[in-house]
DODREN-487183 format. One line per 4 residues: number of its first residue (from 1); for each residue x, y, z of C-alpha. Coordinates in pm, 1 decimal, padded with zeros to 6 digits, always signed. Last residue first. Example, Ala and Ser with C-alpha at 12.3 -4.5 7.8 and 13.67 -1.06 7.14 Angstrom:
BEGIN
2) +01367.0 -00106.0 +00714.0 ~ +01230.0 -00450.0 +00780.0
//
This chain:
BEGIN
309) -05440.5 +10482.7 -12195.7 ~ -05321.3 +10277.9 -11901.4 ~ -05000.0 +10084.0 -11950.5 ~ -05041.1 +09705.4 -11958.0
305) -04960.5 +09527.0 -11635.5 ~ -04657.9 +09295.9 -11638.1 ~ -04724.7 +08941.0 -11516.6 ~ -04902.7 +08859.4 -11839.3
301) -04588.0 +08947.4 -12029.8 ~ -04382.8 +08697.7 -11831.6 ~ -04627.4 +08411.7 -11891.7 ~ -04645.6 +08467.8 -12268.7
297) -04267.6 +08512.1 -12274.4 ~ -04207.0 +08171.8 -12112.5 ~ -04467.7 +07990.3 -12320.8 ~ -04328.1 +08125.2 -12647.5
293) -03966.5 +08060.0 -12546.1 ~ -04041.6 +07699.0 -12447.3 ~ -04226.3 +07634.7 -12773.5 ~ -03941.1 +07784.9 -12976.4
289) -03676.7 +07584.7 -12789.4 ~ -03874.6 +07260.8 -12824.2 ~ -03908.5 +07327.1 -13197.7 ~ -03546.1 +07420.0 -13265.0
285) -03286.0 +07236.5 -13054.4 ~ -03512.3 +06952.7 -12948.1 ~ -03695.8 +06872.6 -13269.6 ~ -03381.5 +06930.6 -13476.2
281) -03169.7 +06671.2 -13293.1 ~ -02820.1 +06793.0 -13202.6 ~ -02526.2 +06610.9 -13364.5 ~ -02232.6 +06853.6 -13365.8
277) -02335.1 +06997.5 -13702.8 ~ -02696.8 +07023.5 -13585.6 ~ -02573.1 +07273.2 -13326.8 ~ -02440.5 +07499.4 -13603.3
273) -02759.7 +07464.5 -13808.5 ~ -02965.7 +07585.7 -13512.9 ~ -02733.1 +07882.7 -13463.8 ~ -02763.7 +07991.2 -13827.5
269) -03139.8 +07958.2 -13873.3 ~ -03306.0 +08036.1 -13541.0 ~ -03077.1 +08330.5 -13470.9 ~ -03280.6 +08417.4 -13163.0
265) -03491.9 +08251.4 -12895.4 ~ -03404.0 +08296.4 -12528.9 ~ -03278.0 +08656.0 -12527.2 ~ -03485.9 +08744.2 -12833.7
261) -03805.1 +08678.2 -12637.6 ~ -03684.6 +08883.4 -12341.4 ~ -03584.0 +09160.1 -12583.8 ~ -03932.8 +09162.9 -12737.0
257) -04110.9 +09156.0 -12402.8 ~ -03900.4 +09431.6 -12246.1 ~ -03922.4 +09643.5 -12561.0 ~ -04299.9 +09591.9 -12563.1
253) -04327.3 +09707.8 -12201.6 ~ -04099.0 +10005.4 -12262.1 ~ -04330.0 +10119.4 -12541.1 ~ -04204.5 +10138.7 -12899.3
249) -04176.4 +10459.5 -13103.8 ~ -03971.9 +10643.2 -12839.7 ~ -03706.3 +10738.4 -13093.6 ~ -03429.2 +10622.7 -12862.4
245) -03613.6 +10295.1 -12802.8 ~ -03635.6 +10245.3 -13179.4 ~ -03256.2 +10270.6 -13213.6 ~ -03194.9 +10032.5 -12924.8
241) -03449.5 +09798.4 -13086.1 ~ -03248.5 +09798.0 -13409.0 ~ -02931.4 +09701.9 -13222.8 ~ -03117.5 +09434.7 -13029.6
237) -03251.1 +09275.0 -13347.0 ~ -02904.5 +09280.1 -13503.5 ~ -02708.6 +09158.2 -13201.5 ~ -02991.3 +08925.6 -13097.2
233) -02959.9 +08713.7 -13409.7 ~ -03059.6 +08664.1 -13773.4 ~ -03392.5 +08478.1 -13763.7 ~ -03526.2 +08562.9 -13419.4
229) -03376.3 +08911.5 -13423.4 ~ -03517.3 +08992.7 -13766.3 ~ -03861.6 +08861.2 -13669.2 ~ -03852.9 +09067.6 -13349.2
225) -03756.4 +09378.2 -13547.5 ~ -04041.7 +09330.2 -13794.8 ~ -04312.9 +09264.2 -13535.9 ~ -04219.4 +09500.8 -13251.7
221) -04460.9 +09772.6 -13361.1 ~ -04753.5 +09526.8 -13343.1 ~ -04739.0 +09503.0 -12964.0 ~ -04632.6 +09192.7 -12774.4
217) -04840.9 +08985.3 -12530.2 ~ -04708.3 +08652.1 -12654.7 ~ -05057.1 +08523.5 -12733.4 ~ -05155.0 +08855.2 -12891.1
213) -04835.9 +08857.8 -13098.0 ~ -04911.0 +08505.7 -13223.4 ~ -05271.9 +08592.2 -13310.1 ~ -05158.9 +08919.4 -13475.4
209) -04896.0 +08754.3 -13692.0 ~ -05084.4 +08804.4 -14017.7 ~ -05188.4 +09155.3 -13914.4 ~ -04835.0 +09253.1 -13815.8
205) -04686.9 +09110.4 -14132.3 ~ -04940.9 +09302.9 -14342.1 ~ -04852.9 +09620.0 -14152.5 ~ -04483.6 +09564.3 -14228.4
201) -04569.3 +09507.8 -14594.4 ~ -04697.7 +09865.2 -14619.5 ~ -04450.3 +09950.5 -14893.3 ~ -04284.3 +10236.8 -14705.4
197) -04267.1 +10044.5 -14376.0 ~ -04118.1 +09733.2 -14536.9 ~ -03875.0 +09941.1 -14741.2 ~ -03758.1 +10124.8 -14430.4
193) -03703.9 +09789.6 -14260.4 ~ -03497.7 +09658.8 -14554.1 ~ -03283.3 +09973.1 -14570.7 ~ -03210.7 +09940.9 -14197.7
189) -03145.0 +09567.8 -14238.2 ~ -02892.5 +09613.8 -14519.6 ~ -02699.0 +09875.2 -14321.8 ~ -02705.5 +09654.2 -14010.6
185) -02569.1 +09364.1 -14217.5 ~ -02280.1 +09572.8 -14351.0 ~ -02188.0 +09710.8 -14008.0 ~ -02202.1 +09365.1 -13846.6
181) -01973.1 +09227.7 -14118.0 ~ -01727.8 +09508.2 -14049.9 ~ -01732.8 +09416.8 -13681.8 ~ -01662.5 +09052.2 -13764.4
177) -01369.2 +09142.3 -13989.7 ~ -01227.9 +09361.1 -13714.0 ~ -01261.0 +09072.1 -13469.5 ~ -01070.4 +08839.4 -13703.0
173) -00795.9 +09098.0 -13745.8 ~ -00764.3 +09126.2 -13368.1 ~ -00740.0 +08746.7 -13326.6 ~ -00470.9 +08725.8 -13595.5
169) -00274.9 +09001.2 -13418.8 ~ -00321.3 +08832.9 -13081.4 ~ -00153.2 +08521.9 -13221.1 ~ -00335.7 +08190.8 -13269.3
165) -00223.3 +08137.2 -13628.8 ~ -00265.1 +07800.3 -13797.6 ~ -00569.2 +07685.1 -13604.4 ~ -00646.8 +07331.3 -13720.4
161) -00967.7 +07292.6 -13919.2 ~ -01267.1 +07212.6 -13704.7 ~ -01442.7 +06874.7 -13734.9 ~ -01809.6 +06874.9 -13831.7
157) -02080.0 +06610.6 -13868.9 ~ -02062.6 +06495.2 -13506.3 ~ -02172.8 +06136.7 -13446.3 ~ -02386.0 +06070.3 -13138.7
153) -02436.1 +05718.5 -13008.2 ~ -02799.8 +05608.1 -13014.6 ~ -03014.7 +05693.5 -12712.9 ~ -03237.6 +05934.3 -12905.5
149) -03532.2 +05835.5 -12682.7 ~ -03490.7 +05607.0 -12382.5 ~ -03857.2 +05663.6 -12306.6 ~ -03833.3 +05840.7 -11972.6
145) -03471.7 +05942.6 -12030.5 ~ -03551.2 +06156.4 -12335.2 ~ -03835.9 +06334.6 -12159.2 ~ -03641.0 +06387.3 -11836.6
141) -03336.4 +06520.1 -12023.2 ~ -03559.3 +06751.2 -12228.7 ~ -03709.6 +06896.2 -11910.5 ~ -03367.8 +06939.9 -11746.5
137) -03222.2 +07114.8 -12051.7 ~ -03530.3 +07338.2 -12072.8 ~ -03492.8 +07439.0 -11708.1 ~ -03114.5 +07477.7 -11724.4
133) -03123.3 +07687.7 -12041.0 ~ -03402.1 +07906.0 -11900.6 ~ -03204.2 +07959.3 -11580.1 ~ -02899.2 +08065.6 -11780.7
129) -03094.6 +08284.7 -12022.5 ~ -03319.7 +08451.7 -11767.5 ~ -03034.2 +08512.9 -11523.8 ~ -02814.5 +08669.2 -11791.6
125) -03097.4 +08893.6 -11910.6 ~ -03211.9 +08989.7 -11560.2 ~ -02855.7 +09060.4 -11447.1 ~ -02801.6 +09286.6 -11748.0
121) -03126.2 +09475.2 -11697.0 ~ -03360.5 +09553.0 -11985.5 ~ -03361.6 +09876.4 -12188.1 ~ -03200.8 +09833.1 -12526.6
117) -02863.7 +09917.3 -12373.1 ~ -02905.0 +09628.5 -12129.5 ~ -02995.1 +09390.5 -12411.3 ~ -02677.8 +09492.0 -12595.4
113) -02476.6 +09447.2 -12274.7 ~ -02618.8 +09096.7 -12225.5 ~ -02544.0 +09010.0 -12588.5 ~ -02177.4 +09093.9 -12543.1
109) -02114.8 +08939.4 -12201.1 ~ -02359.0 +08648.9 -12252.3 ~ -02214.5 +08512.9 -12576.1 ~ -02421.3 +08197.2 -12520.5
105) -02715.9 +08083.3 -12307.8 ~ -03025.0 +07961.4 -12492.0 ~ -02845.1 +07801.8 -12784.6 ~ -02577.3 +07641.4 -12568.5
101) -02845.5 +07493.3 -12342.3 ~ -03020.3 +07347.6 -12647.1 ~ -02692.1 +07203.9 -12771.5 ~ -02621.7 +07034.3 -12439.2
97) -02968.2 +06875.1 -12432.0 ~ -02937.3 +06772.9 -12797.9 ~ -02588.6 +06634.7 -12734.1 ~ -02726.7 +06425.1 -12447.4
93) -03015.9 +06294.5 -12657.0 ~ -02783.9 +06209.5 -12946.6 ~ -02585.9 +05995.8 -12703.9 ~ -02242.5 +06093.2 -12575.4
89) -01931.0 +05883.3 -12630.3 ~ -01733.2 +05749.8 -12333.2 ~ -01406.2 +05862.5 -12175.4 ~ -01413.2 +06172.7 -12392.8
85) -01118.2 +06366.6 -12541.2 ~ -01230.4 +06722.7 -12622.5 ~ -01176.0 +06836.5 -12981.9 ~ -01539.3 +06825.7 -13097.0
81) -01677.2 +06989.1 -12782.3 ~ -01410.1 +07256.0 -12736.7 ~ -01454.7 +07364.7 -13099.2 ~ -01831.8 +07373.1 -13056.9
77) -01806.7 +07587.9 -12745.2 ~ -01591.1 +07843.3 -12925.6 ~ -01830.2 +07852.4 -13222.2 ~ -02125.4 +07902.2 -12985.7
73) -01973.2 +08215.1 -12834.1 ~ -01717.0 +08342.7 -12580.4 ~ -01841.8 +08353.2 -12219.2 ~ -02154.6 +08139.4 -12242.8
69) -02013.6 +07903.0 -12505.0 ~ -01686.8 +07855.3 -12319.6 ~ -01877.2 +07779.1 -11998.7 ~ -02104.3 +07535.7 -12186.3
65) -01815.0 +07339.0 -12330.7 ~ -01619.5 +07342.8 -12003.5 ~ -01925.5 +07218.1 -11813.2 ~ -01938.7 +06930.4 -12059.6
61) -01658.4 +06769.0 -11856.8 ~ -01903.4 +06710.2 -11571.3 ~ -02084.4 +06444.4 -11775.3 ~ -02437.7 +06532.4 -11890.0
57) -02774.5 +06414.3 -11762.8 ~ -02932.0 +06756.1 -11709.1 ~ -02887.6 +06764.2 -11331.5 ~ -02542.6 +06605.1 -11366.3
53) -02423.6 +06911.9 -11558.4 ~ -02476.3 +07126.7 -11249.3 ~ -02198.1 +06940.4 -11065.3 ~ -01943.9 +07042.4 -11334.3
49) -02058.1 +07404.2 -11361.1 ~ -01817.6 +07530.5 -11095.2 ~ -01524.8 +07368.0 -11274.2 ~ -01641.5 +07525.9 -11600.8
45) -01634.0 +07872.2 -11444.1 ~ -01279.4 +07824.3 -11318.9 ~ -01164.0 +07696.9 -11658.5 ~ -01326.7 +07994.5 -11833.6
41) -01126.0 +08236.2 -11619.3 ~ -00797.3 +08100.7 -11749.4 ~ -00623.1 +08436.3 -11769.6 ~ -00623.1 +08432.8 -12152.0
37) -00998.5 +08368.8 -12163.3 ~ -01073.2 +08647.2 -11917.5 ~ -00855.4 +08884.9 -12120.9 ~ -01029.0 +08781.6 -12444.7
33) -01369.1 +08836.7 -12283.0 ~ -01262.5 +09184.5 -12173.2 ~ -01146.9 +09275.9 -12525.5 ~ -01476.8 +09162.2 -12677.7
29) -01664.2 +09345.9 -12400.2 ~ -01484.8 +09674.4 -12473.8 ~ -01557.7 +09634.4 -12849.6 ~ -01921.7 +09528.1 -12824.7
25) -02089.5 +09809.4 -12634.9 ~ -01940.4 +10108.2 -12812.6 ~ -01960.9 +09900.5 -13132.3 ~ -02337.0 +09863.8 -13094.6
21) -02399.1 +10235.2 -13039.0 ~ -02177.2 +10321.2 -13335.6 ~ -02353.4 +10059.0 -13548.8 ~ -02693.9 +10212.1 -13477.9
17) -02579.5 +10571.8 -13528.3 ~ -02389.5 +10491.8 -13847.9 ~ -02695.6 +10325.2 -13999.0 ~ -02929.0 +10604.4 -13887.1
13) -02695.4 +10874.4 -14013.3 ~ -02663.1 +10701.6 -14350.5 ~ -03040.4 +10675.8 -14388.2 ~ -03089.4 +11040.1 -14296.8
9) -02831.3 +11142.7 -14554.5 ~ -02989.4 +10915.6 -14815.7 ~ -03332.6 +11064.7 -14752.5 ~ -03198.4 +11418.9 -14759.5
5) -03026.7 +11350.8 -15090.6 ~ -03343.4 +11198.8 -15232.2 ~ -03540.6 +11505.9 -15121.5 ~ -03290.0 +11734.0 -15302.1
1) -03055.2 +11957.3 -15102.9
//
């Protein structure tokens, strides 16, 4: 077999291996989440979250929005938010607080399992994201309240189209389309990462980001994958990290730090734009989230001793 043929075969095996590992995690959880949703489990969780919402300056009804977001995804939470009848409109500050909490803690069953497969505990991941969302939500609420900032009435920029087919068959077809999309994106990312390594651009990235990596306590080998996860999402960054963990190319400490960072700060482009559609302020949902994540990971990584050479 020619060298090019071997290269393509190895590439195909890597792509299939990564997506296979992801699908083994995602498909059972997707089905489980649908069962929980059908049995009304989200309503019970939202009822428990009602009192917690007061701590961050939100009405108890927003507990349903956050519960849906945590169990299903951001899209589900957005639909609940824009279709929910409200006794009084929320301010931009309140929507920013809610949006920030949605960004930190969403799709916990699926993304928690991906993080677990990459090497960090499920309970740790879920606890970090929920507690982080509450802490940042509380801090933002205090800041906005102290100066009456962003107190103007919120106006959502997006209204969902009516659901024409809510059957299980339509849901299943939608999930299959999502899984296919994941496969395609993983394939593109694997080729992209190989190109970065082959061209030497990955090393240039690492050198340019060295001050940031040093502050966060992360090793250079996590650079490209962390950037992918932060821009595109934890599913893709986590899937690539699972693959690297199998190879043993990245230390357990760096995997822990990188996955912890991705847990609280990922998909900076798409997810941020989604929350802006319901009225979230960019400074809160993006810059405050990034600053919080950087400080949090810098502290966590300094609590973990570096391996001895």
